[in-house]
N, C-alpha and C positions, 0 to 999 in steps of 0.2 A: 517280752512281751507283757506291756502291763494290760494290769486287772481288769480296768472297762474292760479290754478288747478282745481278748480273754474269754468274758460274759459275755459277750457283743457273735463272733465270732460262734462261739456255742446256741448262742438262740439262730443263729443262721445256719448251722447244721438243721439244730434239733424241728429248725420248721422245713429245711430239706427233705432231711428222713421223711416226717410225718405230711410231705407232701410224698412222697413218693410212697408212702403205707394207704394212705388214704386212695391212688391211680391205679394199685397193684386189686384191691377192693373191688372199686368203683366196677375197674375188669375181674376180678375172680366173677363179678355177680350179675356184672354181658352177657359169657360168654362162663356158663354154664353148663346151659347143658351140651356147650359142643368140645366142654373137656372132656364130658360123660362120655357126647359121645368116642371121642376118642381114643379113652380110656378102652372103655368096651370092643372098639375096633381091635385094641391091636394084645386085648384080652390085660388090659391091668389095672389090678384093681380098685376102684375109685370108697375103700369104706366111709366117708363123710358125710354126715345125713344134707347135707346142702354146703352153699359156696363159705357159709362164715365158719365154717368149723376147717371149712380146708386152712380156708386165710388165720383163723385163728395157732394152725398144729407149722405153717410157716415161721408165720411168728418168730414162734416159742422154737419154730428148727434154728432159728437165725440167734435169736438170741443165747442162745444154747454151745451154737458153734464159738459168738462171736467171748463165750464168756469160758471158755478151755483154751483159745487162742490168748486173749489174756494170760489164762493162768495159765500154758506156759510161755510164752513171753516175760513172764515173773519171774520163773527156772530159773529162765536161760541167764536172764539179772544176775541172778546171785551170784 
């Protein structure tokens, strides 16, 4: 694939990922009280001070999972 096409595809992927993250942020913001209520009814701990902390927790977990997957794929290709 040509370099400019790869860059264009990478930018398109970044835009999709950013849009998805923004949508998640908005959902957590609007639904925070419902999430807390649901967690309480299920006796699930909700250790976050606010929805932003939950959002960062989710992004960090996804990043760490992706890093782990990349490292595993790299070691398997050796």
